C-alpha positions as CSV (number, residue, x, y, z in Angstrom):
1,X,0.1,0.2,-0.2
2,X,1.5,3.2,-0.9
3,X,1.6,6.4,1.5
4,X,-0.5,7.9,-1.7
5,X,-3.7,5.6,-0.8
6,X,-4.3,5.8,2.3
7,X,-7.9,6.3,3.2
8,X,-7.8,7.3,7.1
9,X,-4.7,8.1,9.7
10,X,-4.9,8.4,13.1
11,X,-2.1,10.8,14.5
12,X,-1.3,11.1,18.4
13,X,0.4,13.9,19.4
14,X,-0.7,15.6,16.8
15,X,-1.2,19.0,18.4
16,X,2.4,20.2,17.3
17,X,5.8,19.1,15.9
18,X,6.6,16.1,14.1
19,X,2.7,14.9,14.7
20,X,1.3,17.9,13.0
21,X,3.8,17.5,10.2
22,X,2.6,14.1,9.6
23,X,-1.3,15.4,9.7
24,X,0.0,18.0,6.8
25,X,1.2,16.0,4.5
26,X,-1.3,13.2,5.0
27,X,-4.0,15.8,4.5
28,X,-2.1,16.9,1.1
29,X,-2.4,13.2,-0.1
30,X,-5.9,13.0,0.6
31,X,-6.3,11.1,3.3
32,X,-8.7,11.7,6.1
33,X,-7.3,12.1,9.5
34,X,-8.1,11.7,13.3
35,X,-6.4,14.1,15.3
36,X,-5.5,12.7,18.8
37,X,-3.7,15.2,21.3
38,X,-4.3,16.7,25.1
39,X,-4.6,20.5,23.9
40,X,-8.1,20.5,22.3
41,X,-8.0,24.4,20.7
42,X,-4.5,23.0,18.6
43,X,-5.9,20.4,17.5
44,X,-9.3,22.4,16.3
45,X,-6.8,25.1,14.4
46,X,-5.1,22.1,12.7
47,X,-8.2,21.1,11.5
48,X,-9.6,24.0,10.3
49,X,-5.9,24.8,8.1
50,X,-6.3,21.4,6.9
51,X,-10.1,21.2,6.2
52,X,-9.7,24.8,4.4
53,X,-6.7,23.7,2.6
54,X,-7.2,20.3,1.2
55,X,-10.8,19.9,2.2
56,X,-10.6,16.5,3.6
57,X,-12.8,15.2,6.5
58,X,-11.0,16.0,10.1
59,X,-12.1,14.5,13.2
60,X,-10.8,15.9,16.2
61,X,-10.4,13.6,19.6
62,X,-8.8,15.3,22.6
63,X,-7.0,12.8,24.9
64,X,-4.0,12.3,27.4
65,X,-2.6,9.1,26.8
66,X,-1.6,9.1,30.4
67,X,-5.0,9.0,31.3
68,X,-6.5,5.1,31.1
69,X,-9.8,6.4,30.5
70,X,-9.0,8.4,27.5
71,X,-6.3,6.0,26.5
72,X,-9.7,3.6,26.2
73,X,-11.5,6.1,24.1
74,X,-8.9,6.1,21.3
75,X,-8.5,2.4,21.5
76,X,-12.7,2.4,20.8
77,X,-12.0,4.5,18.1
78,X,-9.3,3.0,16.3
79,X,-11.4,-0.2,16.6
80,X,-14.4,1.4,15.2
81,X,-12.5,3.1,11.9
82,X,-13.3,0.9,9.2
83,X,-11.1,2.2,6.6
84,X,-7.6,2.8,9.1
85,X,-5.0,2.4,6.9
86,X,-1.9,4.6,8.7
87,X,-2.0,4.8,13.0
88,X,1.1,7.3,13.9
89,X,2.3,6.6,17.6
90,X,3.9,9.8,17.7
91,X,2.6,11.3,21.6
92,X,5.3,11.7,23.7
93,X,7.6,13.9,25.7
94,X,11.0,14.6,27.3
95,X,12.6,15.1,31.2
96,X,16.2,16.9,31.7
97,X,18.0,16.0,34.2
98,X,19.2,12.5,36.1
99,X,16.7,9.9,36.9
100,X,18.2,9.7,40.3
101,X,17.3,13.6,41.1
102,X,14.1,13.6,38.7
103,X,10.5,13.1,40.3
104,X,9.7,9.2,39.7
105,X,5.6,10.0,38.7
106,X,7.3,12.0,35.8
107,X,8.9,9.1,34.8
108,X,6.3,6.6,34.8
109,X,4.0,8.7,32.8
110,X,6.6,8.8,30.4
111,X,6.4,4.8,29.8
112,X,2.4,5.5,30.1
113,X,2.7,7.4,27.0
114,X,5.5,6.1,25.0
115,X,5.6,2.1,25.7
116,X,2.1,1.3,27.6
117,X,-0.3,3.7,24.9
118,X,1.7,3.0,21.9
119,X,1.4,-0.8,22.1
120,X,-2.1,-0.7,23.3
121,X,-3.2,1.7,20.1
122,X,-0.8,-0.7,18.1
123,X,-3.0,-3.6,19.4
124,X,-6.4,-2.0,18.6
125,X,-5.3,-1.1,15.0
126,X,-4.2,-4.3,14.1
127,X,-7.0,-7.0,14.5
128,X,-8.9,-4.4,11.5
129,X,-5.5,-3.8,9.8
130,X,-4.9,-7.4,9.8
131,X,-8.3,-8.6,8.4
132,X,-8.7,-5.8,5.6
133,X,-5.0,-7.5,4.8
134,X,-3.2,-3.7,4.8
135,X,-2.0,-1.1,6.9
136,X,0.7,0.6,8.4
137,X,1.8,1.8,12.1
138,X,4.4,4.3,12.9
139,X,5.8,4.1,16.1
140,X,8.3,7.2,16.6
141,X,11.1,6.5,18.3
142,X,14.4,8.2,18.2
143,X,18.2,8.0,18.0
144,X,18.3,8.1,21.9
145,X,17.2,4.4,21.2
146,X,21.0,4.0,20.4
147,X,22.4,6.5,22.9
148,X,24.2,5.8,26.3
149,X,23.2,10.4,26.7
150,X,19.7,10.8,26.3
151,X,18.2,9.8,29.6
152,X,17.7,6.5,31.4
153,X,14.4,6.2,30.8
154,X,13.3,8.1,27.5
155,X,16.0,6.4,25.8
156,X,14.9,2.9,27.3
157,X,11.1,4.0,26.1
158,X,12.6,4.7,22.8
159,X,14.8,1.5,22.8
160,X,11.6,-0.6,23.5
161,X,9.7,1.1,20.4
162,X,12.6,0.0,17.9
163,X,12.7,-3.7,19.3
164,X,9.0,-4.2,19.6
165,X,8.6,-2.4,15.9
166,X,11.2,-5.1,14.0
167,X,10.2,-7.9,16.3
168,X,6.3,-6.7,15.2
169,X,7.1,-6.8,11.5
170,X,8.7,-10.1,11.6
171,X,5.5,-11.5,13.2
172,X,2.9,-9.8,10.7
173,X,5.1,-10.5,7.4
174,X,2.7,-12.0,5.4
175,X,-0.4,-10.1,6.5
176,X,0.0,-7.0,4.5
177,X,0.7,-4.8,7.8
178,X,3.9,-2.7,7.8
179,X,5.5,-1.5,11.0
180,X,8.1,1.0,10.8
181,X,10.3,2.2,14.0
182,X,11.0,6.2,13.2
183,X,13.9,7.8,14.5
184,X,14.8,11.2,14.1
185,X,17.7,13.2,15.8
186,X,17.1,16.9,16.8
187,X,14.7,18.1,15.1
188,X,12.8,21.8,15.0
189,X,9.8,21.4,17.2
190,X,8.6,22.9,21.0
191,X,9.7,19.5,22.3
192,X,13.1,20.4,23.7
193,X,11.5,23.8,25.0
194,X,8.4,21.9,26.4
195,X,10.9,19.7,28.1
196,X,12.7,22.3,29.6
197,X,16.3,21.2,27.6
198,X,18.9,23.7,27.2
199,X,19.5,23.2,23.7
200,X,21.8,26.6,23.0
201,X,25.1,24.8,22.8
202,X,24.1,22.5,19.7
203,X,24.8,23.3,16.4
204,X,22.8,24.6,13.8
205,X,24.1,21.7,11.3
206,X,22.3,18.7,13.7
207,X,18.6,19.9,13.2
208,X,16.2,19.3,10.8
209,X,13.0,20.1,10.0
210,X,9.2,18.7,11.1
211,X,8.2,18.7,7.6
212,X,11.4,16.8,6.0
213,X,11.0,14.2,8.6
214,X,7.5,13.5,8.6
215,X,8.2,13.0,4.6
216,X,10.9,10.6,5.0
217,X,9.1,8.5,7.1
218,X,6.3,8.1,4.5
219,X,8.6,7.4,1.5
220,X,10.6,4.9,3.7
221,X,6.9,3.0,4.4
222,X,6.8,2.0,0.1
223,X,10.3,0.6,0.7
224,X,9.7,-1.5,3.9
225,X,12.5,-0.1,5.9
226,X,12.1,-0.9,9.7
227,X,14.0,1.3,11.0
228,X,13.7,4.7,9.4
229,X,16.4,6.7,10.4
230,X,15.9,10.1,8.6
231,X,19.2,12.5,7.6
232,X,22.4,10.9,6.5
233,X,23.8,13.2,9.6
234,X,21.5,11.0,12.6
235,X,22.7,8.0,10.4
236,X,26.0,8.9,10.9
237,X,25.7,10.0,14.5
238,X,24.4,6.5,15.5
239,X,26.8,4.2,13.5
240,X,29.5,4.4,16.1
241,X,26.9,3.7,18.8
242,X,25.8,0.6,17.4
243,X,29.4,-0.6,16.9
244,X,31.3,-1.8,20.1
245,X,34.3,-0.8,20.0
246,X,33.4,2.9,19.2
247,X,30.6,2.9,21.8
248,X,32.9,1.6,24.8
249,X,35.0,5.0,23.7
250,X,32.1,7.2,24.2
251,X,31.0,5.6,27.1
252,X,35.0,6.2,28.6
253,X,35.0,9.8,27.0
254,X,31.1,10.6,28.6
255,X,32.4,9.5,32.2
256,X,35.0,11.7,32.3
257,X,34.1,14.7,35.1
258,X,33.6,17.2,32.6
259,X,30.6,15.5,30.8
260,X,29.5,14.4,33.6
261,X,29.4,18.1,35.3
262,X,27.9,19.3,32.0
263,X,24.9,16.4,32.5
264,X,24.4,17.3,36.4
265,X,25.5,13.4,37.3
Protein backbone atom coordinates (compact mmCIF):
# COMPACT_ATOMS: atom_id res chain seq x y z
CA UNK A 1 0.00 0.00 0.00
CA UNK A 2 1.61 3.24 -1.10
CA UNK A 3 1.39 6.26 1.19
CA UNK A 4 -0.71 8.05 -1.40
CA UNK A 5 -3.54 5.50 -1.05
CA UNK A 6 -4.08 5.99 2.70
CA UNK A 7 -7.80 6.44 3.28
CA UNK A 8 -7.86 7.27 7.00
CA UNK A 9 -4.96 7.98 9.37
CA UNK A 10 -4.92 8.48 13.13
CA UNK A 11 -2.06 10.55 14.52
CA UNK A 12 -1.35 10.94 18.24
CA UNK A 13 0.53 13.95 19.53
CA UNK A 14 -0.90 15.78 16.52
CA UNK A 15 -1.15 19.26 18.04
CA UNK A 16 2.42 20.31 17.22
CA UNK A 17 5.82 19.24 15.92
CA UNK A 18 6.29 16.03 13.97
CA UNK A 19 2.72 14.91 14.66
CA UNK A 20 1.26 18.07 13.13
CA UNK A 21 3.55 17.70 10.11
CA UNK A 22 2.39 14.13 9.60
CA UNK A 23 -1.17 15.49 9.60
CA UNK A 24 -0.29 18.17 7.04
CA UNK A 25 1.49 15.74 4.74
CA UNK A 26 -1.29 13.16 4.93
CA UNK A 27 -4.01 15.75 4.35
CA UNK A 28 -2.15 16.94 1.25
CA UNK A 29 -2.30 13.34 0.01
CA UNK A 30 -6.07 13.23 0.51
CA UNK A 31 -6.28 11.11 3.66
CA UNK A 32 -9.08 11.61 6.17
CA UNK A 33 -7.61 12.30 9.60
CA UNK A 34 -8.31 11.54 13.24
CA UNK A 35 -6.15 13.89 15.29
CA UNK A 36 -5.37 13.01 18.91
CA UNK A 37 -3.66 15.23 21.49
CA UNK A 38 -4.25 16.82 24.89
CA UNK A 39 -4.63 20.41 23.63
CA UNK A 40 -8.03 20.70 21.95
CA UNK A 41 -7.55 24.32 20.91
CA UNK A 42 -4.46 23.44 18.89
CA UNK A 43 -6.18 20.45 17.31
CA UNK A 44 -9.14 22.65 16.36
CA UNK A 45 -6.85 25.21 14.73
CA UNK A 46 -5.00 22.51 12.78
CA UNK A 47 -8.31 20.94 11.73
CA UNK A 48 -9.55 24.24 10.31
CA UNK A 49 -6.25 24.80 8.49
CA UNK A 50 -6.19 21.38 6.87
CA UNK A 51 -9.87 21.30 5.93
CA UNK A 52 -9.67 24.72 4.30
CA UNK A 53 -6.48 23.87 2.44
CA UNK A 54 -7.23 20.31 1.34
CA UNK A 55 -10.95 19.70 1.89
CA UNK A 56 -10.38 16.41 3.70
CA UNK A 57 -12.48 15.08 6.58
CA UNK A 58 -10.89 15.88 9.95
CA UNK A 59 -11.96 14.48 13.31
CA UNK A 60 -10.55 16.01 16.48
CA UNK A 61 -10.22 13.63 19.42
CA UNK A 62 -8.80 15.34 22.54
CA UNK A 63 -7.17 12.77 24.83
CA UNK A 64 -4.37 12.50 27.36
CA UNK A 65 -2.75 9.12 26.76
CA UNK A 66 -1.38 9.13 30.29
CA UNK A 67 -4.97 8.62 31.48
CA UNK A 68 -6.48 5.16 31.12
CA UNK A 69 -9.96 6.50 30.41
CA UNK A 70 -8.70 8.65 27.54
CA UNK A 71 -6.53 5.84 26.21
CA UNK A 72 -9.54 3.53 26.16
CA UNK A 73 -11.46 6.19 24.23
CA UNK A 74 -8.79 6.23 21.51
CA UNK A 75 -8.66 2.42 21.45
CA UNK A 76 -12.42 2.29 20.84
CA UNK A 77 -12.17 4.89 18.08
CA UNK A 78 -9.44 2.91 16.35
CA UNK A 79 -11.47 -0.28 16.55
CA UNK A 80 -14.45 1.49 14.96
CA UNK A 81 -12.44 3.01 12.07
CA UNK A 82 -13.22 0.68 9.17
CA UNK A 83 -10.86 2.41 6.73
CA UNK A 84 -7.93 3.06 9.08
CA UNK A 85 -4.82 2.50 6.96
CA UNK A 86 -2.25 4.32 9.09
CA UNK A 87 -1.63 4.75 12.81
CA UNK A 88 1.12 7.14 13.89
CA UNK A 89 2.10 6.66 17.54
CA UNK A 90 3.81 10.02 17.97
CA UNK A 91 2.71 11.28 21.40
CA UNK A 92 5.59 11.77 23.80
CA UNK A 93 7.70 14.14 25.86
CA UNK A 94 11.17 14.52 27.32
CA UNK A 95 12.53 15.08 30.80
CA UNK A 96 15.83 16.88 31.44
CA UNK A 97 18.09 15.96 34.30
CA UNK A 98 19.15 12.59 35.74
CA UNK A 99 16.75 9.88 36.84
CA UNK A 100 17.96 9.98 40.44
CA UNK A 101 17.11 13.69 40.81
CA UNK A 102 13.62 13.78 39.29
CA UNK A 103 10.23 12.67 40.57
CA UNK A 104 9.54 9.07 39.65
CA UNK A 105 5.93 9.90 38.70
CA UNK A 106 7.15 11.83 35.66
CA UNK A 107 9.08 8.81 34.41
CA UNK A 108 6.17 6.46 35.03
CA UNK A 109 3.99 8.80 32.97
CA UNK A 110 6.63 8.73 30.23
CA UNK A 111 6.55 4.94 30.19
CA UNK A 112 2.75 5.04 30.02
CA UNK A 113 2.67 7.46 27.07
CA UNK A 114 5.66 6.17 25.08
CA UNK A 115 5.35 2.44 25.73
CA UNK A 116 1.97 1.35 27.13
CA UNK A 117 -0.09 3.67 24.93
CA UNK A 118 1.84 2.71 21.78
CA UNK A 119 1.42 -1.00 22.51
CA UNK A 120 -2.29 -0.69 23.26
CA UNK A 121 -3.10 1.48 20.25
CA UNK A 122 -1.06 -0.77 17.98
CA UNK A 123 -2.98 -3.78 19.22
CA UNK A 124 -6.27 -1.96 18.73
CA UNK A 125 -5.35 -1.18 15.11
CA UNK A 126 -4.05 -4.61 14.16
CA UNK A 127 -7.36 -6.49 14.27
CA UNK A 128 -8.88 -4.41 11.51
CA UNK A 129 -5.65 -4.01 9.53
CA UNK A 130 -4.87 -7.72 9.43
CA UNK A 131 -8.47 -8.53 8.50
CA UNK A 132 -8.29 -6.06 5.60
CA UNK A 133 -4.79 -7.21 4.60
CA UNK A 134 -3.41 -3.66 4.59
CA UNK A 135 -2.19 -1.03 6.98
CA UNK A 136 0.84 0.82 8.32
CA UNK A 137 1.88 1.66 11.87
CA UNK A 138 4.61 4.20 12.60
CA UNK A 139 6.05 4.20 16.11
CA UNK A 140 7.96 7.45 16.61
CA UNK A 141 11.12 6.55 18.50
CA UNK A 142 14.38 8.54 18.38
CA UNK A 143 18.10 8.17 17.76
CA UNK A 144 18.17 8.29 21.57
CA UNK A 145 17.21 4.61 21.34
CA UNK A 146 20.84 3.91 20.44
CA UNK A 147 22.46 6.42 22.79
CA UNK A 148 23.86 6.12 26.33
CA UNK A 149 23.58 9.90 26.73
CA UNK A 150 19.92 10.77 26.30
CA UNK A 151 18.34 10.02 29.66
CA UNK A 152 17.92 6.56 31.16
CA UNK A 153 14.12 6.30 30.92
CA UNK A 154 13.64 8.33 27.74
CA UNK A 155 16.26 6.28 25.87
CA UNK A 156 14.86 3.04 27.27
CA UNK A 157 11.33 3.81 26.07
CA UNK A 158 12.59 4.68 22.60
CA UNK A 159 14.74 1.53 22.48
CA UNK A 160 11.62 -0.46 23.39
CA UNK A 161 9.74 1.06 20.45
CA UNK A 162 12.53 0.11 18.04
CA UNK A 163 12.74 -3.47 19.31
CA UNK A 164 8.94 -3.80 19.48
CA UNK A 165 8.60 -2.58 15.88
CA UNK A 166 11.29 -4.88 14.50
CA UNK A 167 9.87 -7.97 16.20
CA UNK A 168 6.30 -7.07 15.32
CA UNK A 169 7.18 -6.63 11.64
CA UNK A 170 8.68 -10.13 11.62
CA UNK A 171 5.47 -11.48 13.18
CA UNK A 172 3.29 -9.65 10.63
CA UNK A 173 5.42 -10.36 7.55
CA UNK A 174 2.65 -12.11 5.58
CA UNK A 175 -0.32 -10.02 6.69
CA UNK A 176 0.03 -6.92 4.49
CA UNK A 177 0.65 -4.75 7.56
CA UNK A 178 3.89 -2.77 7.76
CA UNK A 179 5.55 -1.47 10.91
CA UNK A 180 8.08 1.34 11.11
CA UNK A 181 10.18 2.68 13.98
CA UNK A 182 10.92 6.29 13.07
CA UNK A 183 14.12 7.51 14.76
CA UNK A 184 14.58 11.25 14.21
CA UNK A 185 17.45 13.21 15.70
CA UNK A 186 17.35 16.86 16.67
CA UNK A 187 14.24 18.34 15.07
CA UNK A 188 12.93 21.89 15.10
CA UNK A 189 9.75 21.55 17.19
CA UNK A 190 8.54 22.73 20.60
CA UNK A 191 9.66 19.40 22.11
CA UNK A 192 12.86 20.63 23.74
CA UNK A 193 11.32 23.88 24.97
CA UNK A 194 8.41 22.05 26.60
CA UNK A 195 10.73 19.52 28.25
CA UNK A 196 12.98 22.29 29.58
CA UNK A 197 16.10 21.06 27.79
CA UNK A 198 18.85 23.59 27.01
CA UNK A 199 19.81 23.18 23.34
CA UNK A 200 21.69 26.47 22.94
CA UNK A 201 25.08 24.76 22.62
CA UNK A 202 23.97 22.39 19.86
CA UNK A 203 25.20 23.40 16.38
CA UNK A 204 22.62 24.28 13.77
CA UNK A 205 23.82 21.75 11.20
CA UNK A 206 22.62 18.88 13.43
CA UNK A 207 18.97 19.91 13.21
CA UNK A 208 16.26 18.84 10.76
CA UNK A 209 12.83 20.29 10.06
CA UNK A 210 9.71 18.45 11.19
CA UNK A 211 8.17 18.47 7.67
CA UNK A 212 11.27 16.74 6.28
CA UNK A 213 11.11 14.08 8.99
CA UNK A 214 7.45 13.33 8.25
CA UNK A 215 8.00 13.16 4.48
CA UNK A 216 11.02 10.87 4.80
CA UNK A 217 9.09 8.55 7.11
CA UNK A 218 6.17 8.21 4.71
CA UNK A 219 8.48 7.62 1.74
CA UNK A 220 10.29 4.90 3.69
CA UNK A 221 7.01 3.00 4.14
CA UNK A 222 7.09 2.18 0.45
CA UNK A 223 10.55 0.62 0.87
CA UNK A 224 9.51 -1.65 3.74
CA UNK A 225 12.18 -0.13 5.97
CA UNK A 226 11.44 -1.05 9.59
CA UNK A 227 13.94 1.30 11.27
CA UNK A 228 13.88 4.69 9.56
CA UNK A 229 16.60 7.15 10.61
CA UNK A 230 15.97 10.34 8.62
CA UNK A 231 18.99 12.30 7.44
CA UNK A 232 22.53 11.18 6.67
CA UNK A 233 23.87 13.14 9.65
CA UNK A 234 21.66 11.16 12.03
CA UNK A 235 22.75 7.85 10.50
CA UNK A 236 26.37 8.93 10.95
CA UNK A 237 25.69 9.92 14.57
CA UNK A 238 24.25 6.54 15.55
CA UNK A 239 26.77 4.44 13.60
CA UNK A 240 29.49 4.58 16.31
CA UNK A 241 26.87 3.99 19.01
CA UNK A 242 25.88 0.71 17.36
CA UNK A 243 29.49 -0.47 17.00
CA UNK A 244 30.86 -2.08 20.17
CA UNK A 245 34.43 -0.61 20.14
CA UNK A 246 33.35 2.96 19.41
CA UNK A 247 30.40 2.70 21.80
CA UNK A 248 32.82 1.74 24.58
CA UNK A 249 35.00 4.74 23.69
CA UNK A 250 32.00 7.09 23.80
CA UNK A 251 31.03 5.78 27.22
CA UNK A 252 34.58 6.29 28.49
CA UNK A 253 34.64 9.87 27.20
CA UNK A 254 31.29 10.87 28.67
CA UNK A 255 32.34 9.52 32.05
CA UNK A 256 35.09 12.12 32.24
CA UNK A 257 34.42 14.70 35.02
CA UNK A 258 33.81 17.54 32.53
CA UNK A 259 30.96 15.74 30.76
CA UNK A 260 29.46 14.43 34.01
CA UNK A 261 29.28 18.01 35.34
CA UNK A 262 27.61 19.13 32.11
CA UNK A 263 25.05 16.37 32.48
CA UNK A 264 24.37 17.25 36.11
CA UNK A 265 25.39 13.86 37.50
